[in-house]
N, C-alpha and C positions, 0 to 999 in steps of 0.2 A: 503569519507563520506559515512556512512551507508545509504541504501534504506529508512528506515522509517526516519531518520532525513532530508533526501532529502525531502520527502513529506512533512513533517513539512514546511519546509522552503519554498517549490514551493507555498502552499494553500495561500490564499490572508489573511492578518493579522485579518482581522476581524470573519473567520472562524476557523482559527488555534486552537484554546481551543475545541471546538467543535469537529473538525476533530480528533484532538488529542485524546480526548475522545474513539473513534470508533479505531483507529490505537492500542490499547492497545490489544483489544481482537486478531486481527491478530498478532499481534508481539509474544503474549504469547504462539501462536502454531507454527508459523514459527521460530522464533528464541529461542524455548526452547531447554534448556540442555539436554533433557532427550530424548530417541528415539521415537519417537511421530509416531502414525501409516502411513506409505507413502501416503495413500488414503486420509488422513486426512489433510495432508500436502499441498497434490494437491488441493485437494477441496478448502482449505482456500485460496492459492496463487490465484485459480480462482475467487474465491469472491473478492477477495484485487483487481484484474483485473477490476471487474466490477463496484467494489468501486470507485477507480480511474476515470473510464470512465465515471461514474454520475459527479463525482465532475469536471471534463473536461465538459460535456455538461452542465452543470448549470453555468459554469463558474468562478467557484472556485479555477479551476487549468488551467493554460494557455495548448494550442495545444503543444508545443514544450515540456515543463517539462512533460505532459502525457505521450508523447513518448517516451521519456527518460526512464520515471519510469516504464511505461508496459515491455518497453525492460529489463530494469533491473530484475523486476520480475520475467519473462520467464526467463530468463538466468541464476537466483539463483535458484529457485523453481520448475520451469515446466521442 
């Protein structure tokens, strides 16, 4: 399953729509078919990690889910 699909599934149901709106911005850069600036992709991946950490801190995303998703972001884009 793709990383962004996993994020959507891991978020509590009450927050999925709001989180999905934010994820579109990250997806557009990280999953772009065009060759994006490597620094932009790296910066976006770091921002996504921070966003996921924030979701975990506010208990919208569980700790086990956060750890797995953070690992996937690092392995895929950093």
